[in-house]
Each structure stands twice: as C-alpha cells, then as structure tokens.
MARMIKE-624956 format. One record per residue (C-alpha): residue number from 0; chain; x, y, z. Coordinates in pm, 1 decimal. Layout:
SITE  pos  unit         X         Y         Z
SITE  NUM     A         X         Y         Z
...
//
This chain:
SITE  pos  unit         X         Y         Z
SITE    0     A    -224.4   -3889.0    -123.7
SITE    1     A     -88.1   -3806.8    -467.4
SITE    2     A     230.2   -3603.4    -498.7
SITE    3     A     232.5   -3313.0    -744.5
SITE    4     A     511.1   -3114.6    -910.0
SITE    5     A     515.3   -2735.4    -909.4
SITE    6     A     749.1   -2439.5    -967.9
SITE    7     A     765.2   -2180.1    -689.5
SITE    8     A     707.4   -1820.1    -798.8
SITE    9     A     726.8   -1616.4    -477.5
SITE   10     A     689.3   -1617.7     -98.0
SITE   11     A     377.5   -1514.5      91.3
SITE   12     A     350.5   -1325.0     420.9
SITE   13     A     402.0   -1648.5     617.1
SITE   14     A     722.5   -1732.9     423.2
SITE   15     A     549.7   -2011.7     231.0
SITE   16     A     639.4   -2078.0    -130.5
SITE   17     A     366.1   -1974.1    -373.0
SITE   18     A     300.4   -2155.2    -701.0
SITE   19     A      11.6   -2213.3    -939.1
SITE   20     A    -123.3   -2531.2   -1087.3
SITE   21     A    -202.3   -2530.9   -1457.4
SITE   22     A    -544.2   -2613.1   -1591.8
SITE   23     A    -588.0   -2868.2   -1868.1
SITE   24     A    -611.3   -2587.0   -2124.7
SITE   25     A    -276.3   -2443.1   -2007.9
SITE   26     A    -423.2   -2147.6   -1819.0
SITE   27     A    -318.6   -2058.2   -1463.2
SITE   28     A    -512.2   -2252.7   -1205.0
SITE   29     A    -534.9   -2287.5    -830.5
SITE   30     A    -272.1   -2124.1    -607.3
SITE   31     A     -67.0   -2355.3    -382.7
SITE   32     A     110.2   -2243.9     -62.8
SITE   33     A     400.1   -2477.4      18.9
SITE   34     A     590.6   -2468.7     347.5
SITE   35     A     972.7   -2436.1     327.3
SITE   36     A     977.6   -2394.2     -54.1
SITE   37     A    1163.4   -2094.8    -204.3
SITE   38     A    1114.3   -1890.5    -523.6
SITE   39     A    1266.6   -2053.5    -832.1
SITE   40     A    1256.5   -2403.7    -687.7
SITE   41     A    1091.5   -2705.2    -845.5
SITE   42     A     931.0   -2919.3    -577.0
SITE   43     A     696.3   -3207.3    -517.1
SITE   44     A     422.9   -3148.2    -261.5
SITE   45     A     129.2   -3302.9     -81.5
SITE   46     A    -162.8   -3082.9      19.6
SITE   47     A    -299.2   -3099.1     373.6
SITE   48     A    -568.1   -2831.5     333.9
SITE   49     A    -776.5   -2798.2      19.2
SITE   50     A   -1005.5   -2505.0     -56.8
SITE   51     A   -1189.6   -2404.7    -373.3
SITE   52     A    -930.1   -2147.1    -487.5
SITE   53     A    -616.7   -2251.3    -294.2
SITE   54     A    -437.3   -2531.9    -115.4
SITE   55     A    -186.0   -2545.1     169.9
SITE   56     A      83.6   -2808.1     128.3
SITE   57     A     412.8   -2944.5     253.7
SITE   58     A     714.9   -3009.8      34.9
SITE   59     A     801.4   -3378.0     -12.3
SITE   60     A    1096.2   -3347.7    -253.1
SITE   61     A    1323.0   -3071.1    -381.4
SITE   62     A    1413.1   -3121.8    -749.6
SITE   63     A    1571.8   -2783.0    -829.5
SITE   64     A    1725.3   -2581.1    -548.4
SITE   65     A    1729.3   -2201.7    -525.4
SITE   66     A    2078.6   -2045.8    -510.9
SITE   67     A    1942.6   -1841.5    -220.5
SITE   68     A    1877.2   -2149.9      -6.5
SITE   69     A    2118.8   -2175.8     288.4
SITE   70     A    2168.6   -2421.4     571.5
SITE   71     A    1976.1   -2295.9     878.4
SITE   72     A    2197.6   -2191.1    1169.6
SITE   73     A    1960.3   -2345.7    1422.1
SITE   74     A    1921.8   -2723.6    1456.2
SITE   75     A    1558.0   -2677.0    1559.0
SITE   76     A    1454.1   -2486.0    1246.5
SITE   77     A    1152.0   -2648.3    1088.1
SITE   78     A    1026.1   -2775.9    1422.9
SITE   79     A    1035.9   -2457.6    1631.8
SITE   80     A     795.3   -2186.2    1521.3
SITE   81     A    1019.0   -1899.3    1632.2
SITE   82     A    1170.1   -1854.8    1284.4
SITE   83     A    1028.7   -1905.3     935.5
SITE   84     A    1311.8   -1797.6     701.6
SITE   85     A    1642.4   -1938.3     825.5
SITE   86     A    1666.7   -2143.4     505.4
SITE   87     A    1675.9   -1821.1     297.7
SITE   88     A    1987.7   -1603.5     258.5
SITE   89     A    1945.1   -1300.6     494.7
SITE   90     A    1963.7   -1024.0     231.2
SITE   91     A    1707.6   -1214.1      24.0
SITE   92     A    1478.9   -1221.6     328.8
SITE   93     A    1486.3    -841.3     333.7
SITE   94     A    1422.8    -821.6     -41.0
SITE   95     A    1115.2   -1042.6       3.9
SITE   96     A     988.5    -815.5     282.3
SITE   97     A    1045.4    -509.5      63.8
SITE   98     A     836.7    -667.4    -211.0
SITE   99     A     560.7    -755.7      36.7
SITE  100     A     555.2    -394.2     153.4
SITE  101     A     536.5    -252.4    -198.9
SITE  102     A     270.9    -504.5    -304.9
SITE  103     A      55.3    -416.0      -3.0
SITE  104     A      87.1     -43.2     -66.6
SITE  105     A     -28.2     -85.9    -425.4
SITE  106     A    -293.6    -357.7    -394.2
SITE  107     A    -452.8    -226.6     -72.4
SITE  108     A    -381.3     147.0     -67.7
SITE  109     A    -334.2     207.7    -441.5
SITE  110     A     -23.4     411.5    -365.5
SITE  111     A     340.1     401.9    -472.2
SITE  112     A     626.9     575.8    -296.4
SITE  113     A     838.0     822.2    -492.1
SITE  114     A    1150.8     673.7    -332.4
SITE  115     A    1227.0     329.8    -190.1
SITE  116     A    1473.5     377.3      95.0
SITE  117     A    1764.0     144.1     162.7
SITE  118     A    1655.2    -123.4     412.7
SITE  119     A    1783.9    -104.7     769.2
SITE  120     A    1988.4    -414.0     857.1
SITE  121     A    2133.3    -530.3    1187.4
SITE  122     A    2247.2    -843.6    1369.5
SITE  123     A    2073.9   -1155.2    1237.9
SITE  124     A    2146.1   -1372.9    1544.4
SITE  125     A    2121.5   -1306.3    1917.7
SITE  126     A    1899.9   -1003.6    1854.0
SITE  127     A    1584.6   -1095.1    2043.1
SITE  128     A    1594.4    -901.0    2370.7
SITE  129     A    1227.8    -964.0    2444.0
SITE  130     A    1050.8   -1298.4    2424.1
SITE  131     A     765.8   -1495.1    2572.9
SITE  132     A     886.7   -1845.6    2648.0
SITE  133     A     624.4   -2113.1    2705.5
SITE  134     A     673.2   -2370.2    2980.6
SITE  135     A     529.0   -2722.7    2974.7
SITE  136     A     576.4   -3022.4    3200.4
SITE  137     A     559.5   -3320.2    2963.6
SITE  138     A     497.2   -3619.4    3185.3
SITE  139     A     545.2   -3871.6    2902.5
SITE  140     A     899.0   -3741.6    2853.0
SITE  141     A     948.6   -3680.3    3225.2
SITE  142     A    1083.3   -3339.4    3130.1
SITE  143     A    1008.3   -2968.4    3141.2
SITE  144     A    1024.8   -2780.3    2812.4
SITE  145     A    1103.3   -2408.5    2793.3
SITE  146     A    1093.4   -2227.1    2461.7
SITE  147     A     881.3   -2124.2    2165.1
SITE  148     A     588.5   -2323.1    2032.4
SITE  149     A     642.3   -2579.4    1763.8
SITE  150     A     557.9   -2467.2    1411.7
SITE  151     A     177.6   -2428.2    1384.4
SITE  152     A     125.0   -2619.5    1707.2
SITE  153     A      27.5   -2566.7    2068.5
SITE  154     A     314.6   -2793.7    2175.0
SITE  155     A     636.9   -2641.1    2308.2
SITE  156     A     947.4   -2715.4    2103.1
SITE  157     A    1203.8   -2938.7    2270.7
SITE  158     A    1485.3   -2684.7    2228.8
SITE  159     A    1805.2   -2663.4    2432.0
SITE  160     A    1950.7   -2357.0    2259.2
SITE  161     A    1816.2   -2067.3    2052.4
SITE  162     A    2015.7   -1873.8    1792.4
SITE  163     A    1796.8   -1560.7    1797.9
SITE  164     A    1805.5   -1514.7    2176.2
SITE  165     A    2111.8   -1344.5    2327.1
SITE  166     A    2381.7   -1610.2    2386.0
SITE  167     A    2366.7   -1580.2    2765.8
SITE  168     A    1989.4   -1643.6    2755.8
SITE  169     A    2025.4   -1934.5    2513.0
SITE  170     A    2276.5   -2091.4    2751.9
SITE  171     A    2017.4   -2070.3    3029.9
SITE  172     A    1745.1   -2276.6    2858.6
SITE  173     A    1862.1   -2613.4    2991.8
SITE  174     A    1931.7   -2484.2    3346.2
SITE  175     A    1585.3   -2322.6    3338.5
SITE  176     A    1429.0   -2655.9    3251.4
SITE  177     A    1609.5   -2820.6    3540.8
SITE  178     A    1514.3   -2541.6    3782.1
SITE  179     A    1145.0   -2549.0    3696.6
SITE  180     A    1139.0   -2928.5    3714.2
SITE  181     A    1250.6   -2896.4    4078.1
SITE  182     A     979.7   -2646.5    4182.0
SITE  183     A     653.8   -2737.6    4354.0
SITE  184     A     466.1   -2511.2    4106.9
SITE  185     A     584.3   -2716.2    3808.4
SITE  186     A     222.7   -2763.9    3693.6
SITE  187     A     126.5   -2400.0    3755.3
SITE  188     A     395.1   -2210.0    3564.0
SITE  189     A     281.6   -2161.4    3200.7
SITE  190     A     528.3   -1902.9    3075.9
SITE  191     A     836.5   -1688.8    3132.0
SITE  192     A     854.6   -1334.6    2997.0
SITE  193     A    1208.4   -1233.2    2903.7
SITE  194     A    1333.0    -873.4    2896.1
SITE  195     A    1700.7    -787.7    2848.1
SITE  196     A    1829.3    -438.9    2926.7
SITE  197     A    2173.6    -282.6    2902.6
SITE  198     A    2304.6    -453.6    3216.7
SITE  199     A    2006.3    -642.5    3361.1
SITE  200     A    1830.1    -955.4    3236.0
SITE  201     A    1482.9    -993.9    3384.9
SITE  202     A    1260.5   -1300.9    3377.6
SITE  203     A     895.3   -1278.7    3476.2
SITE  204     A     751.3   -1604.5    3608.4
SITE  205     A     378.8   -1637.4    3543.3
SITE  206     A     280.1   -1835.6    3850.6
SITE  207     A     -71.5   -1961.9    3918.4
SITE  208     A       2.4   -2109.7    4261.4
SITE  209     A     204.9   -1977.7    4557.1
SITE  210     A     575.4   -2055.9    4586.6
SITE  211     A     707.7   -2241.5    4886.8
SITE  212     A    1005.3   -2114.3    5086.0
SITE  213     A    1214.8   -2383.5    4922.3
SITE  214     A    1099.7   -2265.2    4576.5
SITE  215     A    1196.7   -1909.2    4661.5
SITE  216     A    1541.4   -2015.1    4777.6
SITE  217     A    1599.9   -2207.2    4453.3
SITE  218     A    1502.1   -1901.8    4249.0
SITE  219     A    1743.0   -1683.1    4444.5
SITE  220     A    2030.9   -1927.5    4398.4
SITE  221     A    1957.3   -1944.4    4023.0
SITE  222     A    1944.8   -1562.4    3999.0
SITE  223     A    2283.6   -1530.9    4168.4
SITE  224     A    2442.6   -1800.8    3949.7
SITE  225     A    2308.3   -1670.7    3618.4
SITE  226     A    2299.5   -1296.4    3694.5
SITE  227     A    1930.9   -1242.5    3631.2
SITE  228     A    1645.3   -1068.6    3811.2
SITE  229     A    1325.1   -1259.0    3886.3
SITE  230     A     981.1   -1099.5    3871.0
SITE  231     A     659.3   -1277.9    3973.0
SITE  232     A     325.8   -1234.1    3795.3
SITE  233     A      11.0   -1387.6    3943.0
SITE  234     A    -253.4   -1253.9    3700.6
SITE  235     A    -235.8    -984.1    3430.7
SITE  236     A      82.9    -789.7    3338.4
SITE  237     A      -2.9    -519.9    3593.1
SITE  238     A      45.6    -772.1    3876.2
SITE  239     A     413.3    -832.9    3792.1
SITE  240     A     644.1    -732.5    4078.5
SITE  241     A    1019.7    -770.9    4132.5
SITE  242     A    1113.7   -1066.7    4352.1
SITE  243     A    1493.7   -1097.9    4360.8
SITE  244     A    1726.1    -915.1    4358.7
SITE  245     A    1549.3    -587.8    4435.5
SITE  246     A    1834.7    -346.1    4365.7
SITE  247     A    1831.4    -375.4    3985.3
SITE  248     A    1638.1    -181.8    3720.2
SITE  249     A    1602.7    -242.4    3351.1
SITE  250     A    1688.3      29.5    3099.4
SITE  251     A    1806.8      74.0    2743.4
SITE  252     A    2003.8     358.8    2591.2
SITE  253     A    1961.3     587.2    2291.5
SITE  254     A    2316.0     724.4    2308.7
SITE  255     A    2293.1     948.2    2002.8
SITE  256     A    2036.1    1157.1    2189.2
SITE  257     A    2175.5    1113.5    2540.7
SITE  258     A    1855.7     934.6    2646.4
SITE  259     A    1826.3     658.6    2906.8
SITE  260     A    1495.5     468.3    2903.5
SITE  261     A    1402.0     280.3    3223.7
SITE  262     A    1133.2      16.9    3167.9
SITE  263     A     962.6    -274.6    3336.6
SITE  264     A     983.0    -624.7    3186.3
SITE  265     A     609.5    -624.1    3105.3
SITE  266     A     621.9    -284.3    2930.5
SITE  267     A     617.6    -278.3    2551.4
SITE  268     A     966.7    -215.5    2416.4
SITE  269     A    1120.5    -307.1    2082.4
SITE  270     A    1253.6    -662.5    2056.2
SITE  271     A    1575.1    -561.5    1877.0
SITE  272     A    1767.5    -290.0    2064.1
SITE  273     A    2028.4    -240.6    1792.4
SITE  274     A    1767.5    -184.7    1522.2
SITE  275     A    1562.0      34.4    1754.7
SITE  276     A    1855.2     275.9    1786.3
SITE  277     A    1888.7     291.7    1407.8
SITE  278     A    1511.7     326.0    1367.2
SITE  279     A    1489.3     621.0    1607.5
SITE  280     A    1780.4     792.7    1434.1
SITE  281     A    1626.7     740.4    1090.4
SITE  282     A    1279.9     852.5    1201.1
SITE  283     A    1412.1    1177.8    1345.3
SITE  284     A    1626.4    1240.4    1039.6
SITE  285     A    1321.1    1191.2     817.8
SITE  286     A    1107.2    1419.1    1036.6
SITE  287     A    1362.1    1694.5     967.3
SITE  288     A    1271.5    1871.6    1291.8
SITE  289     A    1340.0    2243.3    1326.1
SITE  290     A    1416.0    2408.6    1660.4
SITE  291     A    1084.4    2600.1    1643.4
SITE  292     A     867.8    2293.7    1567.4
SITE  293     A     582.6    2159.6    1776.1
SITE  294     A     569.6    1783.3    1716.8
SITE  295     A     307.8    1513.3    1789.7
SITE  296     A     409.5    1157.5    1876.1
SITE  297     A     102.3     933.9    1855.2
SITE  298     A     103.3     588.0    2017.4
SITE  299     A     411.8     713.0    2204.5
SITE  300     A     446.9     428.0    2456.2
SITE  301     A     734.6     487.5    2699.1
SITE  302     A     858.3     782.9    2494.0
SITE  303     A    1091.9     586.4    2265.5
SITE  304     A    1059.4     856.3    1998.0
SITE  305     A     917.1    1137.0    2214.3
SITE  306     A    1225.3    1196.4    2425.0
SITE  307     A    1473.0    1203.0    2132.6
SITE  308     A    1233.6    1439.8    1951.8
SITE  309     A    1235.5    1664.0    2260.1
SITE  310     A    1611.9    1707.7    2224.3
SITE  311     A    1553.6    1873.5    1883.6
SITE  312     A    1207.3    2034.9    1882.0
SITE  313     A    1063.6    2330.2    2071.2
SITE  314     A     801.3    2095.0    2221.1
SITE  315     A     653.7    1750.6    2170.0
SITE  316     A     315.5    1608.0    2269.8
SITE  317     A     308.2    1232.3    2334.2
SITE  318     A     -27.9    1054.1    2325.8
SITE  319     A     -69.7     691.1    2429.4
SITE  320     A    -369.9     465.8    2491.5
SITE  321     A    -225.7     298.1    2800.9
SITE  322     A    -237.8     507.0    3118.0
SITE  323     A      41.9     295.6    3268.6
SITE  324     A     274.3     364.1    2974.0
SITE  325     A     177.5     732.4    2974.5
SITE  326     A     282.6     758.5    3337.4
SITE  327     A     606.3     576.5    3258.6
SITE  328     A     676.2     817.2    2971.3
SITE  329     A     629.6    1116.0    3204.2
SITE  330     A     871.3     960.8    3454.4
SITE  331     A    1125.8     898.0    3177.4
SITE  332     A    1100.6    1258.6    3061.8
SITE  333     A    1181.0    1374.3    3416.3
SITE  334     A    1470.1    1124.7    3441.7
SITE  335     A    1621.4    1268.4    3123.6
SITE  336     A    1562.8    1634.1    3209.6
SITE  337     A    1315.4    1676.7    2923.2
SITE  338     A     992.6    1741.0    3116.2
SITE  339     A     973.1    2108.6    3013.2
SITE  340     A     971.1    2022.3    2642.7
SITE  341     A     730.0    1728.6    2668.9
SITE  342     A     367.7    1675.2    2762.3
SITE  343     A     189.1    1341.6    2771.0
SITE  344     A    -174.5    1238.8    2777.5
SITE  345     A    -362.8     911.3    2768.0
SITE  346     A    -650.0     864.9    2524.4
SITE  347     A    -791.6     607.6    2284.4
SITE  348     A    -642.5     696.3    1946.5
SITE  349     A    -864.7     440.3    1773.6
SITE  350     A   -1164.8     671.9    1813.0
SITE  351     A    -986.8    1002.1    1744.5
SITE  352     A   -1193.3    1260.8    1552.8
SITE  353     A   -1106.1    1572.1    1354.6
SITE  354     A   -1241.6    1780.0    1642.5
SITE  355     A   -1012.9    1599.3    1887.4
SITE  356     A    -714.3    1666.5    1664.2
SITE  357     A    -808.1    2033.7    1626.0
SITE  358     A    -829.3    2066.1    2003.6
SITE  359     A    -465.8    1957.8    2034.4
SITE  360     A    -352.3    2258.7    1831.5
SITE  361     A    -125.9    2284.4    1529.4
SITE  362     A     168.9    2049.1    1484.7
SITE  363     A     448.4    2110.8    1236.0
SITE  364     A     550.7    1745.5    1231.6
SITE  365     A     382.8    1420.8    1336.6
SITE  366     A     516.8    1074.4    1413.8
SITE  367     A     274.7     779.8    1419.1
SITE  368     A     386.7     444.2    1561.6
SITE  369     A      72.4     230.4    1601.9
SITE  370     A      27.7    -138.7    1688.5
SITE  371     A     -69.7    -389.7    1419.3
SITE  372     A    -421.8    -245.8    1395.2
SITE  373     A    -273.9      67.4    1242.3
SITE  374     A    -393.4     426.6    1278.4
SITE  375     A    -708.6     444.4    1067.4
SITE  376     A    -895.9     687.8    1293.9
SITE  377     A    -594.5     919.2    1311.2
SITE  378     A    -560.9     922.3     932.4
SITE  379     A    -934.9     973.8     880.7
SITE  380     A    -928.6    1264.3    1126.8
SITE  381     A    -660.6    1424.9     908.5
SITE  382     A    -904.5    1429.9     615.7
SITE  383     A   -1135.2    1686.8     775.2
SITE  384     A    -854.1    1894.6     920.4
SITE  385     A    -809.7    2242.8     771.8
SITE  386     A    -496.5    2263.6     557.4
SITE  387     A    -342.0    2523.9     788.1
SITE  388     A    -365.4    2274.7    1076.1
SITE  389     A    -219.2    1975.4     895.7
SITE  390     A     141.8    1885.8     979.2
SITE  391     A     365.8    1942.1     680.1
SITE  392     A     532.2    1603.0     731.1
SITE  393     A     420.7    1272.6     881.4
SITE  394     A     656.9     984.6     956.6
SITE  395     A     468.0     657.5    1003.9
SITE  396     A     642.8     359.1    1168.4
SITE  397     A     454.8      38.4    1096.0
SITE  398     A     461.9    -324.1    1211.5
SITE  399     A     195.3    -431.2     960.0
SITE  400     A     228.3    -360.1     586.5
SITE  401     A    -144.2    -417.0     528.4
SITE  402     A    -262.5    -155.2     778.9
SITE  403     A      10.9      85.4     667.5
SITE  404     A    -114.6      43.8     310.5
SITE  405     A    -473.8     107.0     415.7
SITE  406     A    -377.7     420.0     611.5
SITE  407     A    -147.5     540.1     332.0
SITE  408     A    -444.4     522.2      95.6
SITE  409     A    -641.6     753.4     324.6
SITE  410     A    -357.5    1002.9     365.9
SITE  411     A    -279.8    1013.9      -7.1
SITE  412     A    -623.2     992.3    -168.3
SITE  413     A    -828.4    1181.6      91.8
SITE  414     A    -607.4    1389.0     324.4
SITE  415     A    -389.7    1562.3      66.1
SITE  416     A     -52.5    1395.7     130.4
SITE  417     A     211.8    1248.7     -99.0
SITE  418     A     395.6     926.8      -9.7
SITE  419     A     753.4    1045.6     -51.7
SITE  420     A     957.1     755.4      86.9
SITE  421     A     913.9     407.6     227.5
SITE  422     A    1151.8     136.2     342.3
SITE  423     A    1184.1    -186.0     537.0
SITE  424     A    1326.3    -206.4     888.9
SITE  425     A    1450.9    -563.0     948.0
SITE  426     A    1353.2    -572.8    1315.0
SITE  427     A    1287.1    -949.7    1315.4
SITE  428     A    1543.6   -1139.4    1101.8
SITE  429     A    1446.7   -1494.4     996.1
SITE  430     A    1076.0   -1424.0    1054.3
SITE  431     A     807.6   -1308.2     812.4
SITE  432     A     737.8   -1001.4    1026.9
SITE  433     A     766.9    -679.6     821.9
SITE  434     A     850.4    -355.4    1003.5
SITE  435     A     864.6     -42.1     786.9
SITE  436     A     881.6     335.3     786.9
SITE  437     A     704.3     578.9     553.9
SITE  438     A     724.4     954.1     494.7
SITE  439     A     424.6    1163.5     388.9
SITE  440     A     446.2    1529.4     285.0
SITE  441     A     152.9    1768.4     249.7
SITE  442     A      96.1    1835.4    -120.6
SITE  443     A     118.8    2212.7    -112.4
SITE  444     A     451.9    2185.2      70.2
SITE  445     A     607.9    1936.3    -174.0
//
C-alpha cells in the first residue's frame, strides 16, 4: 500500500485526526480519519478502509509534532481501547470536546448558546469508579486476561495495571487473573462488573456455571485479602445477589446537600464520583430553585439530582423508566428523610405526550438527564404545552452532544425557549466521551 502525506486539521468524535486530501486542481478532496494523529501535525498514513467520500487510516510516520502531544501515562495506551486521548494534553482534550459540543449544537440543532460556561475539570487518573471488565481464558498464552477490550477489537487487552481505575483496583488486576485461573468456572466467567463506593468495593462475577465449594472458599479468601465484596450474577443484572461478605453496602455521598445514596453494583451511577458532586452542585445552581418551586426531575434514576433538589424546593417529582430504579429512589428518599418533599413514578419517557405532561401539573423548573438517546419526546411534548404550564427554566444534562443538539433545536425553534448557557463536564478524561450541561429559559421570562 502507498503511503500518503497529510496535515491534520482537527479531531473527530472518536479522537481521530481529520485531514483532507487535495484534488489535482488544488480544491479540497476526500476526508481522511487517521488514528492517533493530532491537529497541526504532518503525518504519513496508510488507509485500511476506503469509501467514496472518506477513508479511515493509521499513521505510519510523524513528520511535524503538535506541541499538545504528550507521553501517555499508561503503557498500554494504543493497544487497550479504554482510552483514546492520553497522547493529548488534558486541557486540550477538554477544548476539543467543547468544540465538538458547539459544532453539534450548530450543525444539528441550528442553535448557539448565549454563554459558554467554564468546563468542569476533575481528576484525570484513578477516576473510574464503575467499569465492566472482560475476562478471557487464552489457552495459547496459558493465561487469563482481565481488563478492557483492545482498541477496535473483541480481544481483551493483556493489561496488568490501569491508570484510570482507582489505584487499589488497578493493583488487583494481576491477583484477579490468578484467582480466576484457579477456578473451575474459568471458561464460564465472561465479565466482572466493578462498582466502588465510599468505603466498599464491589465486584459482580457474571457466572454461567455453578461454583464449587472450593471456588467459593477461594473467593472468600480473596475478598478478605483485598477488602472487596463479591456479588454473583447468573443471568441479567436483576439476578445479581451479594455473596460475600454480606454485611457491607455500597453508597456514595453528596456532602454539600447532606445526602447519602445507597446503590447496588448493577444500578446506574456516574462513573466519576468527584465530577458527579460538582455536576450536581452546578445543576442545582443553574436551576436557581426557589423555596416555593415545584420541580420535575426526568430520567431521575436513583435520585442523584432529585434528593438534592428536595433540600431546596417545596416539592420535586422524579420520573424514571426503570421500575427497579424508581423503587430504589423512593427508598433513598426515605433514608435521607426527604420522602415528604419527593414523589416518584415509573413511566416510559420516550413516548411522553403533551397530555401526559399536562396531567403532571405545572412545574416551575425542570431537570432532564436522559441516556444517550436523548429526550426527544419530552422536548416535543413541551411544544404543545400552554405557555402558563411551561417551566420557566430547564437544565439539561447530556451524555451525547448530538442528541442534545437535536433536542435543543426543538426547545429553541418550536417550544419557545432560549439556549442561555452550555458547557462541557469532563466526566471521562482521556476518552472521546462528551458530557455536557445546558440551560434553557422560556422566552417571555428572559
């Protein structure tokens, strides 16, 4: 294959360098996506996927290096698929994400924010308190591998440490490999779900065959030595049950609001506890809740935002699609003495209508925190809502800039809102994942 030379102009959503070939007449030609290349660099590349209007390629030589290129902290970077940006200076990573967010808002939603908020930073290493670790017995290597998948591969990376996992978990990767290699279920254990709380580290073994008594004893010894709690999961997440020890319970804290959040290791919680605390604080500050307000928290999960809101508002209604999480949110409200100010219900918010929203009554403020699919039905239901029933302010927490942009377009162009502020939340350092927060105000209240 022939090597080509190209100058890198930007990064795409997968942290690939983006450049353009030039046509014979000097005009801009086909776009090239090059792995590991950074903006401003001059590189040689070989394409491994060729389409009519674009090519995917790998870099073969670096001729002019970006001043923002840094040496990755992790020795497995480039092989392991857990990180995509460790070769880029951390503040530049955030700047790239900010640009991605703004580009999505304009190109998809045709909206621009009046104010770009300062990004929310946090720890860039040891931040990942939740993870799904794959397990593979590789007979050719006579070894068990535990970790993330290799970059763009179904294979598990041969990693012995991990810089983005908490240090005590990283130190357990090799002992975990040795433990699993000694179990009779070595061929029937595809993954380990990790969940780290304030003082408990839980690991959920996905087992597809029964453990022997000897297996169970080995797990107990490992738990005692490494101060973890084992859970066993035989089928779906709902089948996960604590195994050993039984006297521990996961929780995280939101100390600014005096809230303690118990959770199970298979429940959805934010990966980065430090950033989650900052995110909750910023979201409530942006909501600008008054003591007389009735607030809606849509896609409320365990009550991560609902319970802090309840410490400030007259009342808050949490709505969540999962009945299991709804029940957990109710329990957490009772635990924190906030049951009188909260009410929870379970319903599918992806088919919400204007009539459904009307039936819930008037809300002064609304927080929306959807999954990657966004909140299109919620935003469309706002379009038909009478102005007197529309919340004066909406704070939207997003984990997908494209669906945020789509929904922002609906709120701004059809529902009568103005996009006042938007900003990046760096929940996942060294990855291309873009978390963000946006503030919408009703036009007649601006």
